[in-house]
C-alpha positions as CSV (number, residue, x, y, z in Angstrom):
1,S,-40.4,16.0,-7.5
2,G,-38.7,13.7,-5.1
3,G,-42.1,12.3,-4.2
4,S,-43.1,11.8,-7.8
5,R,-44.0,8.1,-7.4
6,K,-46.8,9.2,-5.0
7,V,-50.2,7.9,-5.5
8,V,-51.7,9.2,-2.3
9,A,-52.7,12.8,-2.3
10,V,-53.0,14.9,0.8
11,I,-55.2,17.9,1.4
12,A,-55.8,20.3,4.1
13,V,-59.1,21.9,3.1
14,V,-61.3,23.6,5.6
15,V,-64.7,22.0,5.5
16,A,-67.5,22.6,7.9
17,L,-68.8,19.2,8.8
18,A,-71.9,19.6,10.9
19,L,-72.2,15.9,11.1
20,I,-69.2,15.6,13.4
21,G,-69.6,19.0,14.9
22,V,-66.3,20.6,14.0
23,T,-64.7,22.7,11.3
24,V,-61.7,20.8,10.1
25,W,-58.7,20.6,7.8
26,Q,-59.4,17.6,5.7
27,V,-56.6,15.6,4.1
28,V,-57.8,13.0,1.7
29,P,-55.9,9.9,0.7
30,R,-55.8,9.1,-3.0
31,L,-58.6,7.0,-4.4
32,G,-58.0,3.6,-5.9
33,A,-54.4,3.8,-4.7
34,G,-52.2,3.4,-1.8
35,N,-48.5,4.2,-1.6
36,Q,-47.3,6.9,0.8
37,P,-46.9,8.9,4.3
38,S,-46.3,7.1,8.3
39,T,-46.2,7.4,12.0
40,G,-45.3,10.1,14.4
41,P,-42.0,9.1,16.0
42,S,-43.1,10.0,19.5
43,A,-45.7,7.3,19.1
44,S,-43.9,4.8,17.0
45,G,-40.4,4.8,18.3
46,S,-38.5,4.9,15.1
47,A,-35.3,2.9,14.7
48,G,-32.4,3.4,12.4
49,P,-29.9,6.3,11.7
50,V,-30.9,9.2,13.9
51,P,-30.0,12.8,12.8
52,T,-30.7,14.6,16.1
53,A,-28.4,17.5,15.4
54,A,-29.9,20.4,13.5
55,P,-28.2,21.5,10.3
56,T,-25.7,24.1,11.1
57,G,-26.5,27.8,10.5
58,R,-30.2,27.3,10.3
59,G,-32.9,29.1,12.2
60,G,-32.8,32.0,14.7
61,P,-31.7,32.2,18.3
62,T,-33.7,30.4,21.0
63,Q,-36.0,32.9,22.8
64,P,-36.7,32.7,26.6
65,G,-39.3,30.0,27.2
66,Q,-38.8,28.2,24.0
67,T,-37.8,24.5,23.9
68,V,-35.6,23.2,21.1
69,S,-35.7,19.4,20.4
70,V,-35.8,17.3,17.3
71,P,-37.3,13.9,18.0
72,P,-35.3,11.0,16.5
73,V,-36.2,10.2,12.9
74,P,-34.2,7.9,10.5
75,S,-32.4,9.7,7.7
76,P,-34.1,9.4,4.4
77,T,-32.6,7.0,1.9
78,A,-33.7,6.0,-1.6
79,T,-35.3,2.7,-0.5
80,T,-36.2,1.4,-4.0
81,Q,-35.0,1.7,-7.6
82,R,-37.6,2.9,-10.0
83,N,-37.7,3.3,-13.8
84,Y,-40.5,5.9,-14.0
85,N,-41.3,4.6,-17.5
86,S,-45.1,4.4,-17.0
87,P,-45.5,1.3,-19.1
88,D,-49.2,0.9,-18.7
89,R,-50.3,4.5,-19.5
90,P,-52.3,4.3,-22.7
91,K,-51.0,6.5,-25.5
92,V,-54.2,7.9,-26.9
93,A,-55.2,11.0,-28.9
94,I,-56.3,14.0,-26.9
95,P,-59.8,15.1,-27.9
96,D,-60.2,18.6,-29.0
97,V,-62.6,19.8,-26.3
98,K,-62.6,23.1,-24.5
99,P,-63.8,22.7,-21.0
100,Q,-65.2,25.5,-18.9
101,G,-62.5,28.1,-18.2
102,F,-60.8,27.9,-21.6
103,V,-60.5,31.6,-22.9
104,A,-58.7,33.6,-25.5
105,P,-55.3,35.0,-24.3
106,P,-55.1,38.7,-23.3
107,P,-53.9,41.2,-25.9
108,G,-50.2,41.3,-26.8
109,S,-47.8,38.5,-27.4
110,G,-45.6,36.0,-25.5
111,M,-45.6,36.1,-21.7
112,D,-45.9,39.9,-21.8
113,R,-49.5,39.6,-22.6
114,Y,-50.1,37.8,-19.3
115,L,-47.8,39.9,-17.1
116,K,-49.4,43.1,-18.4
117,Q,-53.0,42.1,-18.1
118,S,-55.1,44.1,-15.7
119,L,-55.9,42.6,-12.4
120,T,-59.4,43.9,-11.5
121,W,-60.8,43.2,-8.1
122,S,-64.6,43.4,-7.5
123,D,-66.7,43.0,-4.4
124,C,-67.8,39.4,-3.6
125,R,-69.0,37.5,-0.6
126,R,-68.0,34.0,0.4
127,N,-68.7,32.1,3.6
128,D,-70.5,35.2,5.0
129,V,-67.3,37.2,4.6
130,D,-66.9,40.3,2.5
131,A,-64.0,39.8,0.0
132,K,-62.6,40.9,-3.3
133,C,-62.6,38.5,-6.3
134,A,-60.8,38.5,-9.6
135,T,-60.1,36.3,-12.6
136,I,-57.0,36.3,-14.7
137,A,-55.8,34.3,-17.7
138,V,-52.7,32.1,-17.8
139,P,-51.4,30.0,-20.7
140,L,-52.7,26.4,-20.8
141,D,-49.2,25.5,-21.9
142,Y,-46.4,27.9,-20.9
143,A,-44.3,26.7,-23.9
144,K,-47.1,28.1,-26.1
145,P,-48.1,31.5,-24.5
146,D,-49.7,32.7,-27.7
147,A,-52.0,29.7,-27.9
148,Q,-54.9,28.6,-25.6
149,A,-55.4,30.4,-22.3
150,I,-57.2,29.2,-19.2
151,T,-58.9,31.0,-16.3
152,L,-57.6,31.3,-12.7
153,F,-59.9,32.6,-9.9
154,M,-58.5,34.6,-7.1
155,L,-60.0,36.0,-3.8
156,K,-58.5,38.3,-1.3
157,I,-59.3,39.6,2.2
158,P,-57.8,43.1,2.1
159,A,-55.4,44.2,4.8
160,T,-56.9,46.1,7.7
161,K,-53.6,47.7,8.8
162,P,-51.0,49.6,6.6
163,R,-50.5,47.1,3.8
164,V,-47.0,45.5,3.3
165,G,-48.0,43.0,0.6
166,S,-50.0,39.8,-0.1
167,L,-49.9,36.5,1.9
168,F,-50.8,33.8,-0.6
169,V,-52.4,30.7,1.1
170,N,-53.1,27.2,-0.1
171,P,-55.0,24.5,1.6
172,G,-53.5,21.5,-0.1
173,G,-55.0,18.8,-2.2
174,P,-54.4,18.6,-5.0
175,G,-57.8,19.3,-6.3
176,Y,-59.0,21.8,-3.8
177,G,-59.3,25.5,-4.4
178,G,-57.7,28.0,-2.0
179,T,-60.3,30.8,-2.2
180,D,-62.3,29.2,0.6
181,L,-59.3,29.1,2.8
182,A,-58.6,32.8,2.4
183,T,-62.0,33.6,4.0
184,R,-61.3,31.4,7.0
185,F,-57.6,31.9,7.4
186,K,-56.5,32.9,11.0
187,R,-55.0,36.3,10.4
188,D,-54.5,37.6,14.0
189,G,-51.2,39.5,13.9
190,L,-51.1,39.3,10.1
191,E,-53.6,42.2,9.4
192,M,-50.9,44.0,7.3
193,Y,-51.3,41.5,4.6
194,D,-53.9,41.0,1.9
195,I,-54.8,37.3,2.4
196,V,-54.9,35.9,-1.2
197,G,-56.3,32.5,-2.0
198,W,-56.6,31.1,-5.5
199,D,-58.1,28.0,-7.0
200,P,-55.1,26.3,-8.7
201,R,-55.5,25.3,-12.4
202,G,-57.8,22.3,-12.6
203,T,-59.7,23.1,-9.4
204,G,-62.7,25.1,-8.1
205,E,-63.5,28.0,-10.4
206,S,-60.1,27.9,-12.1
207,T,-60.8,25.8,-15.2
208,P,-61.8,22.6,-13.2
209,V,-61.1,19.1,-14.3
210,Q,-64.3,17.5,-15.5
211,C,-65.1,13.8,-15.6
212,H,-68.1,11.5,-15.7
213,N,-70.2,11.9,-12.6
214,G,-73.1,10.6,-10.6
215,A,-73.9,6.9,-10.7
216,E,-70.8,5.9,-12.5
217,I,-68.6,7.3,-9.7
218,D,-70.8,5.7,-7.1
219,A,-70.1,2.4,-8.7
220,L,-66.4,3.2,-8.8
221,M,-66.4,4.1,-5.1
222,A,-68.2,0.8,-4.3
223,L,-65.5,-1.4,-5.9
224,D,-63.3,-3.4,-3.7
225,G,-60.2,-1.3,-3.3
226,S,-58.2,-4.1,-1.7
227,P,-59.0,-7.0,-4.2
228,D,-58.9,-10.6,-2.9
229,T,-59.4,-12.3,-6.2
230,P,-58.2,-11.9,-9.8
231,Q,-61.8,-10.9,-10.7
232,E,-61.9,-8.1,-8.1
233,L,-58.5,-6.8,-9.3
234,Q,-59.7,-6.8,-12.9
235,A,-62.9,-5.0,-11.9
236,L,-60.8,-2.4,-10.0
237,K,-58.4,-1.9,-13.0
238,D,-61.3,-1.6,-15.4
239,G,-63.2,0.8,-13.2
240,W,-60.3,3.2,-12.9
241,K,-59.4,3.0,-16.6
242,Q,-63.0,3.8,-17.5
243,F,-62.9,6.7,-15.1
244,A,-59.7,8.0,-16.6
245,M,-61.1,7.9,-20.2
246,G,-64.2,9.8,-19.0
247,C,-62.0,12.6,-17.7
248,L,-60.1,12.7,-20.9
249,E,-63.3,12.9,-22.9
250,K,-64.6,15.8,-20.9
251,S,-61.3,17.7,-20.0
252,G,-59.2,17.0,-23.1
253,P,-56.0,19.0,-23.3
254,L,-56.4,20.3,-19.8
255,L,-55.4,17.0,-18.3
256,A,-51.8,17.4,-19.5
257,H,-51.4,20.9,-18.1
258,I,-52.4,20.8,-14.4
259,S,-49.1,19.9,-12.9
260,T,-47.6,21.4,-9.7
261,V,-44.8,22.9,-11.8
262,E,-47.4,24.8,-13.9
263,T,-49.3,25.8,-10.8
264,V,-46.0,27.2,-9.3
265,T,-45.5,29.2,-12.5
266,D,-49.1,30.5,-12.2
267,L,-48.2,31.5,-8.6
268,D,-45.3,33.6,-9.8
269,V,-47.4,35.3,-12.4
270,M,-49.9,36.2,-9.6
271,R,-47.1,37.4,-7.4
272,Q,-46.1,39.9,-10.1
273,L,-49.7,40.9,-10.9
274,V,-50.3,41.9,-7.2
275,G,-47.1,43.9,-7.3
276,D,-45.1,41.9,-4.7
277,K,-41.3,41.8,-5.2
278,Q,-41.1,38.5,-3.4
279,L,-43.7,35.8,-2.5
280,T,-45.1,35.5,1.0
281,Y,-46.8,32.2,1.3
282,L,-48.3,29.7,3.7
283,G,-49.3,26.2,2.4
284,Y,-50.8,23.2,4.2
285,S,-50.2,19.6,3.2
286,Y,-50.0,19.3,-0.6
287,G,-49.6,23.1,-0.4
288,T,-46.2,22.4,1.1
289,E,-45.3,20.7,-2.2
290,I,-46.4,23.8,-4.1
291,G,-44.2,25.9,-1.8
292,A,-41.2,23.6,-2.0
293,V,-41.4,23.4,-5.8
294,Y,-41.7,27.2,-6.0
295,A,-38.5,27.5,-3.9
296,E,-36.8,25.1,-6.3
297,K,-37.9,27.0,-9.4
298,Y,-37.9,30.6,-8.1
299,A,-35.6,30.5,-5.1
300,K,-34.7,34.2,-5.4
301,N,-38.4,35.2,-5.4
302,V,-39.1,33.5,-2.0
303,G,-39.9,36.0,0.7
304,R,-41.3,34.6,4.0
305,M,-42.7,31.0,3.5
306,V,-44.3,28.6,6.0
307,L,-45.0,25.0,5.0
308,D,-47.3,23.2,7.5
309,S,-47.8,19.4,7.4
310,A,-45.1,18.6,4.9
311,V,-45.4,16.0,2.2
312,N,-42.5,13.7,1.3
313,I,-40.1,15.4,-1.1
314,T,-37.5,12.6,-0.8
315,E,-37.1,9.3,-2.5
316,D,-37.5,7.4,0.7
317,E,-40.5,5.0,0.6
318,S,-40.0,3.5,4.1
319,V,-42.8,5.7,5.5
320,V,-46.2,5.2,3.8
321,Q,-49.3,7.1,4.5
322,A,-51.1,4.0,5.6
323,S,-48.7,3.8,8.5
324,G,-50.0,7.1,9.8
325,F,-53.5,5.9,9.7
326,D,-52.5,2.6,11.4
327,L,-51.0,4.7,14.2
328,S,-54.2,6.8,14.4
329,L,-56.4,3.7,14.7
330,R,-54.2,2.4,17.5
331,N,-54.3,5.8,19.2
332,Y,-58.1,5.7,18.9
333,A,-58.3,2.1,20.2
334,Q,-56.1,3.0,23.2
335,W,-58.3,6.0,23.9
336,C,-61.3,3.7,23.7
337,A,-59.8,1.3,26.2
338,D,-58.8,4.2,28.6
339,T,-62.2,5.9,28.5
340,K,-64.2,2.6,28.4
341,C,-65.8,3.8,25.2
342,A,-68.9,2.1,23.8
343,L,-66.8,0.0,21.3
344,G,-66.5,-2.4,24.2
345,G,-62.9,-3.7,24.0
346,K,-60.9,-3.8,27.3
347,T,-57.6,-3.2,25.6
348,A,-56.3,-1.3,22.5
349,D,-55.7,-4.6,20.7
350,E,-59.3,-5.7,21.3
351,N,-60.6,-2.4,20.0
352,V,-58.4,-2.6,16.9
353,K,-59.8,-6.1,16.3
354,I,-63.4,-4.9,16.6
355,V,-62.8,-2.3,13.8
356,V,-60.9,-4.7,11.6
357,D,-63.6,-7.4,12.1
358,L,-66.2,-4.9,10.8
359,F,-64.1,-4.1,7.7
360,E,-63.6,-7.9,7.1
361,K,-67.3,-8.6,7.4
362,L,-68.3,-5.8,5.0
363,D,-65.9,-7.3,2.4
364,S,-68.4,-10.2,1.9
365,Q,-71.5,-8.8,3.5
366,P,-72.0,-5.1,2.6
367,L,-74.8,-3.3,4.3
368,T,-77.7,-2.0,2.2
369,V,-78.4,1.7,2.7
370,G,-81.4,2.6,0.5
371,S,-80.3,2.1,-3.1
372,R,-76.6,2.0,-2.1
373,K,-74.3,-0.2,-0.1
374,L,-71.8,0.3,2.6
375,T,-68.9,-1.7,1.3
376,Q,-65.6,-2.4,2.9
377,S,-63.8,0.4,1.0
378,I,-66.5,3.0,1.7
379,A,-66.5,2.1,5.4
380,V,-62.7,2.5,5.5
381,D,-63.2,6.1,4.1
382,G,-65.9,6.7,6.7
383,V,-63.5,5.8,9.5
384,L,-60.5,7.6,8.0
385,L,-62.2,11.0,8.1
386,F,-62.0,11.0,11.9
387,F,-58.3,10.4,12.0
388,Y,-57.7,13.9,10.7
389,F,-58.9,15.2,14.0
390,D,-58.1,14.7,17.7
391,Q,-60.1,12.7,20.2
392,S,-62.8,15.3,20.6
393,T,-64.5,13.6,17.6
394,W,-63.8,10.0,18.5
395,G,-67.0,9.4,20.5
396,N,-68.9,10.3,17.3
397,L,-66.7,7.8,15.4
398,T,-67.5,5.1,18.0
399,S,-71.3,5.6,17.5
400,R,-70.9,5.2,13.7
401,I,-68.9,2.1,14.0
402,N,-71.4,0.6,16.4
403,A,-74.3,1.5,14.1
404,A,-72.6,-0.5,11.3
405,R,-71.9,-3.4,13.6
406,S,-75.6,-3.4,14.4
407,G,-76.5,-3.4,10.7
408,N,-77.1,0.3,10.1
409,G,-74.5,1.5,7.6
410,A,-76.0,5.0,7.0
411,P,-73.9,6.9,9.5
412,L,-70.5,5.6,8.1
413,L,-71.8,6.1,4.5
414,Q,-72.6,9.7,5.4
415,T,-69.0,10.4,6.6
416,A,-67.6,8.6,3.6
417,D,-69.6,10.8,1.3
418,S,-68.3,13.9,3.1
419,F,-64.8,12.5,2.7
420,R,-65.2,12.1,-1.0
421,D,-67.2,15.3,-1.6
422,R,-70.3,13.6,-2.7
423,G,-73.3,15.9,-2.6
424,A,-76.8,14.9,-1.5
425,D,-77.8,15.0,-5.2
426,G,-75.4,12.1,-5.9
427,Q,-73.0,14.4,-7.8
428,Y,-69.3,14.5,-6.8
429,A,-67.5,17.9,-6.5
430,S,-64.8,18.6,-9.1
431,S,-62.3,18.5,-6.2
432,L,-62.4,14.7,-6.3
433,F,-61.5,14.7,-10.0
434,G,-58.8,17.3,-9.6
435,L,-57.3,15.4,-6.8
436,I,-56.8,12.4,-9.0
437,A,-55.9,14.1,-12.3
438,I,-53.3,16.5,-10.8
439,N,-51.7,13.7,-8.8
440,C,-51.4,11.5,-11.9
441,V,-49.8,14.2,-14.1
442,D,-47.5,15.1,-11.3
443,G,-45.5,12.0,-11.4
444,Q,-44.4,8.9,-13.4
445,D,-44.8,5.3,-12.3
446,D,-43.5,1.8,-12.9
447,G,-46.8,0.2,-14.0
448,I,-49.4,-2.1,-12.5
449,E,-47.2,-5.2,-12.0
450,R,-44.8,-3.1,-9.9
451,A,-47.8,-1.5,-8.1
452,M,-48.9,-5.0,-6.9
453,K,-45.4,-5.6,-5.4
454,D,-45.6,-2.1,-3.8
455,W,-48.9,-3.1,-2.2
456,E,-47.4,-6.2,-0.7
457,A,-44.6,-4.0,0.7
458,D,-47.1,-1.5,2.1
459,K,-49.0,-4.4,3.8
460,K,-45.8,-5.3,5.7
461,I,-45.1,-1.7,6.7
462,A,-48.8,-0.9,7.7
463,P,-50.7,-4.2,8.2
464,I,-54.1,-2.6,8.5
465,F,-54.6,0.3,6.2
466,G,-51.7,-0.8,4.0
467,K,-54.0,-3.6,3.1
468,Y,-57.2,-1.6,2.8
469,F,-55.7,1.2,0.7
470,G,-55.1,-1.5,-2.0
471,P,-52.9,-1.4,-5.0
472,S,-52.4,1.8,-7.0
473,V,-54.0,1.2,-10.4
474,T,-55.2,4.7,-11.2
475,C,-52.3,6.8,-12.3
476,Q,-50.8,3.7,-13.9
477,Q,-53.6,3.8,-16.4
478,W,-53.9,7.5,-16.8
479,P,-54.2,8.6,-20.4
480,V,-51.6,11.4,-20.3
481,Q,-48.0,11.2,-19.3
482,G,-46.6,12.5,-16.0
483,T,-43.9,15.0,-15.0
484,P,-40.4,13.5,-14.8
485,P,-38.9,13.4,-11.3
486,F,-36.6,16.2,-10.2
487,E,-34.9,17.1,-6.9
488,I,-36.0,19.8,-4.6
489,H,-33.5,21.8,-2.5
490,G,-34.5,25.4,-2.9
491,K,-30.9,26.6,-3.1
492,G,-30.6,30.3,-2.5
493,A,-34.1,30.8,-1.0
494,A,-34.8,32.8,2.2
495,P,-35.6,30.8,5.4
496,I,-38.5,28.4,4.9
497,V,-40.3,27.4,8.1
498,V,-41.5,23.7,8.0
499,V,-44.1,22.7,10.6
500,G,-44.7,19.0,11.4
501,G,-47.0,17.3,13.9
502,T,-45.8,14.1,15.6
503,G,-49.2,12.6,15.5
504,D,-50.2,13.7,12.0
505,S,-52.1,10.8,10.3
506,A,-51.9,12.0,6.8
507,T,-48.5,13.6,6.4
508,P,-46.4,11.7,8.9
509,Y,-43.9,13.7,11.0
510,Q,-40.9,12.2,9.3
511,Y,-41.8,14.1,6.1
512,A,-41.5,17.4,7.9
513,V,-38.0,16.5,9.3
514,W,-36.9,15.4,5.9
515,M,-38.3,18.4,4.1
516,A,-36.7,20.8,6.6
517,Q,-33.3,19.1,6.1
518,Q,-33.5,18.8,2.3
519,L,-34.5,22.4,1.7
520,E,-31.2,24.3,2.1
521,S,-32.9,27.0,4.1
522,G,-35.5,24.8,5.9
523,V,-36.2,25.5,9.6
524,L,-38.1,22.8,11.4
525,V,-40.9,23.5,13.9
526,T,-42.4,20.5,15.7
527,Y,-45.9,20.2,17.2
528,D,-46.0,17.3,19.6
529,G,-49.7,16.4,19.1
530,A,-52.3,14.8,17.0
531,G,-54.2,16.1,14.0
532,H,-53.4,17.5,10.6
533,A,-52.5,21.1,9.8
534,T,-51.4,22.9,12.9
535,Y,-51.3,26.6,12.4
536,G,-54.5,28.4,13.0
537,N,-56.4,25.4,14.2
538,D,-56.4,26.2,18.0
539,R,-53.9,23.4,18.6
540,S,-50.7,25.2,19.7
541,Q,-50.2,28.8,20.7
542,C,-46.5,28.1,20.4
543,V,-46.7,27.2,16.8
544,D,-49.1,30.0,16.0
545,D,-46.8,32.5,17.6
546,A,-43.8,31.2,15.7
547,V,-45.6,31.4,12.4
548,V,-47.0,34.9,13.0
549,T,-43.7,36.3,14.3
550,Y,-41.9,35.0,11.2
551,L,-44.5,36.2,8.7
552,A,-45.1,39.6,10.3
553,D,-41.7,40.5,11.7
554,G,-39.3,38.2,9.8
555,V,-38.1,36.6,13.1
556,V,-36.9,33.1,12.2
557,P,-37.7,30.5,14.9
558,P,-34.9,28.4,16.2
559,Y,-34.3,25.1,14.2
560,G,-36.1,22.4,16.1
561,L,-38.5,24.6,18.1
562,F,-40.6,22.1,20.0
563,C,-44.2,23.0,20.7
564,K,-46.9,21.4,22.7
565,S,-50.1,23.3,23.3
């Protein structure tokens, strides 16, 4: 894809976090890495070429009471030249292991055997919601449909009004399953659809990626992700290479067959199995990449599609994810100054310095928390979690920062564990492993030497988190090769509604503008506010209405619909 050099993944997964008192869409930056998404233009004042005019012939008529406006965003340009030759990926034999989820293919031959398999739903209960669950088989390798098969797990919440079809939903990731989202999805006005979630290949209950776990991953997380010395850099490279080889040992051939392109093919198989002529779909965050790639590969099968919190499908690297988090930190620091929060700084700059000083101190003086330590990198994770939300959680963030400043690292360690899906038993959820493995097979890279130069560039673009996200040394050492880049335009697809938030920390607003422009049928909807994943999160009735009206009635919003609350 256009964003194939990406080493930062984005997820919008609903997680109930009692510790911060909210249910959230969580988007997780890629571990051991750092190259990608930036700032909301309304907050950052972008300069450069400004495409304020909407593409002609896109979107529906403006309805009474609607505002249409596209904030100024520079046009995307290919900012760097890349070889995509992955020079440091080891070429190693794939062990002949069969991880959980490997099954025999259904009866028959070729793809027919998969398209004619029976889809049998049975009663199940998830998140205190009555649902229907099913498993299907798909080829491990679509080029070899008569060889190994793998399992996909699906869940649906049946329609409660006369059924018109299925609405497939995906929360993002990669690495996160979508069955949980289906149970929580806001379906007011969409009761005519079965809401169908699935765990994409390599995730959840759909043949998940398996790696070494427990203490070995704790040690990996504790490494200095922004190395200051050659020794720290070598330790970081060695740690991630060891991790990668552990995933290969346990997952074997699965690692080479969990790409977004394969997931999109799975999605088209599921569309056929549920009997839908066209795909109706809503994806958040990385789920927007699934939708965009689907539109590229199966344009004529696109029905009504909504992509919320778009990823970068262009080759423009001028906007990195760390920039979005720098913006969020400054917004938090300004909020603290305005509300005289307990952080203590009188100005935004003073508050930023307080947080940065804590990070710098932890680099050489980590805090002991039982048998573990709150290191700089872990503390960064603990703070980042709060920038997926609005200011309603920021008082909680302040108390955790102040606890660490006073020598108690436990509260920030707790949020970092939540962020990285570490359970109380010290085991990490498979979502962490899927996040990394899918991202690494989804693209190619230019090796570690280039990654170090990219890190220097990131630090200039985003001076705070550009530094702390560190160099990308994970995918560069991954033991399977990645998918070659390809362009995404979705030529011939029905209108695709792309939602972007101006204050989104994890998928900066520019990405939504770029995606809406690059998809030949893209229609931009802007939410002028903070947080990640807008639809259904009680942020904007205007956005919710536009999404429901399109999915339910086929009424396309005007290009550039501008929503506040």
